[in-house]
C-alpha positions in Angstrom: 1.3 19.4 -23.2 -2.2 18.3 -24.2 -5.1 19.2 -21.9 -6.1 16.4 -19.6 -9.5 15.1 -19.0 -10.3 13.8 -15.5 -10.6 10.0 -15.5 -12.4 9.0 -12.3 -13.9 5.5 -12.4 -15.2 4.7 -9.0 -16.5 1.2 -8.1 -19.7 0.9 -6.1 -18.9 1.3 -2.4 -21.0 -0.2 0.3 -21.7 1.7 3.5 -18.5 1.9 5.5 -18.0 0.9 9.1 -16.9 3.3 11.8 -13.6 5.0 11.3 -10.5 3.1 12.1 -8.0 4.8 14.4 -5.1 4.2 16.8 -4.9 6.4 19.9 -7.2 8.9 18.1 -5.2 9.0 14.9 -7.3 7.9 11.9 -5.9 5.6 9.2 -7.2 3.6 6.3 -7.4 -0.2 6.5 -5.4 -2.5 4.2 -8.5 -3.2 2.2 -9.2 0.6 1.8 -5.6 1.3 0.7 -5.7 -1.5 -1.9 -9.0 -0.2 -3.2 -7.6 3.3 -3.6 -4.5 2.1 -5.2 -6.3 -0.2 -7.6 -8.8 2.5 -8.6 -6.2 5.2 -9.3 -3.9 2.7 -11.1 -6.7 1.6 -13.4 -7.5 5.2 -14.2 -3.8 5.8 -15.0 -3.7 2.9 -17.4 -6.8 4.2 -19.2 -5.4 7.8 -19.3 -2.2 6.5 -20.8 -4.1 4.9 -23.7 -6.0 8.2 -24.2 -2.9 10.4 -24.0 -4.3 12.1 -20.9 -2.1 13.1 -18.0 -3.8 13.9 -14.7 -4.5 10.3 -13.7 -1.0 9.3 -14.5 0.4 11.9 -12.1 -2.3 11.0 -9.5 -1.2 7.3 -9.6 2.4 8.1 -8.9 1.3 10.5 -6.1 -0.8 7.8 -4.5 1.9 5.1 -5.0 4.4 7.4 -3.3 2.2 8.4 -0.4 1.1 4.9 0.4 4.5 3.2 -0.1 6.8 5.7 1.6 4.7 7.6 4.2 5.9 10.9 2.7 3.9 14.0 3.7 2.1 15.7 0.9 4.4 18.7 1.0 7.5 16.4 0.8 5.9 14.6 -2.2 5.3 17.9 -3.9 8.9 19.1 -3.3 10.6 16.0 -4.8 13.1 16.7 -7.6 14.8 14.2 -9.9 18.0 14.4 -7.8 16.1 13.1 -4.8 15.4 9.8 -6.5 18.2 7.4 -5.8 17.0 4.7 -8.1 20.1 3.9 -10.1 21.5 0.3 -10.1 21.7 -1.1 -6.6 19.8 1.8 -4.9 16.1 2.0 -4.0 15.8 5.2 -1.9 14.3 8.7 -1.9 16.0 11.5 -0.2 13.7 13.9 1.6 15.4 17.3 1.7 14.2 19.8 4.4 11.1 17.9 5.5 8.9 18.9 8.4 11.0 20.7 11.0 13.7 21.1 8.4 14.6 17.5 8.9 16.3 15.7 6.0 16.5 11.9 5.6 16.4 8.9 3.4 13.4 6.6 2.9 13.8 3.1 1.5 11.3 2.2 -1.2 10.0 -1.1 -2.6 11.1 -2.4 -6.0 7.6 -1.8 -7.4 7.8 1.9 -6.7 11.3 2.1 -8.0 10.1 0.7 -11.3 7.1 3.1 -11.3 9.4 6.0 -10.8 11.7 5.0 -13.7 8.7 4.5 -16.0 7.3 7.9 -14.9 10.6 9.7 -15.7 10.5 8.1 -19.2 6.9 9.3 -19.6 7.9 12.8 -18.4 10.6 12.9 -21.1 8.1 11.9 -23.8 5.8 14.7 -22.6 8.6 17.2 -23.1 9.1 17.8 -19.3 12.5 18.4 -17.9 14.2 15.4 -16.2 17.4 17.1 -15.1 18.5 16.9 -11.4 16.8 20.1 -10.3 13.5 19.5 -12.2 10.5 18.7 -10.1 8.9 15.3 -10.3 5.3 16.6 -10.5 4.7 19.3 -13.1 1.3 20.4 -14.3 0.1 22.8 -17.0 0.7 25.8 -14.7 4.1 24.6 -13.4 5.1 22.6 -10.3 2.3 20.7 -8.6 2.1 22.1 -5.1 0.8 20.4 -2.0 -2.7 21.7 -2.6 -2.8 20.3 -6.1 -1.7 16.8 -4.9 -4.1 17.0 -1.9 -7.1 18.0 -4.1 -6.3 15.3 -6.7 -6.0 12.5 -4.1 -9.0 13.8 -2.1 -11.2 13.4 -5.2 -10.5 9.7 -5.2 -11.1 9.4 -1.5 -14.4 11.1 -1.8 -15.4 9.1 -4.8 -14.7 5.9 -3.0 -16.5 6.9 0.1 -13.2 6.9 2.1 -13.1 10.6 2.9 -14.3 11.9 6.3 -13.5 14.9 8.5 -10.0 14.4 10.0 -9.3 11.5 7.7 -8.0 12.7 4.4 -4.8 12.6 2.4 -2.5 12.9 5.5 -4.1 9.8 6.9 -2.2 7.8 4.2 1.0 8.5 6.1 -0.7 7.1 9.3 -1.9 4.1 7.3 1.6 3.4 6.0 3.0 3.7 9.6 0.4 1.4 11.1 0.9 -1.2 8.3 4.7 -1.1 8.4 4.8 -1.4 12.2 2.4 -4.4 12.3 4.6 -6.3 9.8 7.7 -6.7 12.0 6.9 -4.7 15.1 10.2 -2.9 14.5 9.8 0.6 16.1 13.4 1.7 15.1 12.8 0.9 11.5 9.6 2.8 11.5 11.2 5.8 13.1 13.8 5.9 10.4 11.3 5.6 7.6 9.1 8.3 9.1 12.2 10.4 9.9 11.1 11.1 13.4 13.7 12.8 15.6 12.3 11.2 18.7 11.1 7.7 19.0 8.3 9.1 21.2 6.6 10.4 18.1 6.8 6.9 16.6 5.4 5.1 19.7 2.0 6.3 18.7 1.8 3.6 16.0 2.8 0.8 18.4 -0.6 1.1 20.0 -3.2 -1.5 19.2 -6.8 -1.1 18.2 -9.7 -2.5 20.1 -10.3 -5.1 17.4 -6.8 -6.4 17.9 -7.2 -6.6 21.6 -10.5 -8.4 21.1 -8.8 -10.9 18.9 -6.0 -11.5 21.4 -8.3 -12.1 24.4 -10.7 -14.4 22.4 -10.7 -17.8 24.0 -8.2 -16.9 26.7 -7.9 -19.7 29.2 -10.4 -21.8 27.3 
């Protein structure tokens, strides 16, 4: 595999507002997530043209983390056999996640297509694509949690989105907040996050002060 050159093209970022959180759990706004995704995707497209590799892996990692709510460790442990993306299926099986809990996560069609394209790219790179082969492989072998965390964190810092207590794991919180606010379906969110108890999921059903302010605006007027 050819040596990769880091491709980090960050747009100019204005001064950010105070951190967004629900019940003390920090998460990124929809605008911030879209900015992160767009930036990494653009770098991946440029890397593909230059036959570089790191940004291509980074884009899949960000796509997975923001579209599934997977923990970084779960993302790093994914093997080809965990991707249920054959005809009629759009799922990822998380084997032995946090607390040794296994479960299935439904994924959007866009991520399914991305995963298929990434597997084809892996094959072109000479990487294994058999059932037990890991999805993320670097020059020194499997990408561990730290490798993914550091790669994504570079983008967060470059975009001015990183702060203490709000790093890569906050992408899981961001996914949870966004998914709940779409349909207010607590049970669906619990299944996607693979929480044993719904009490763990209830956290994301809280509302921010901005939402409350919007709801009380003009009340009785």
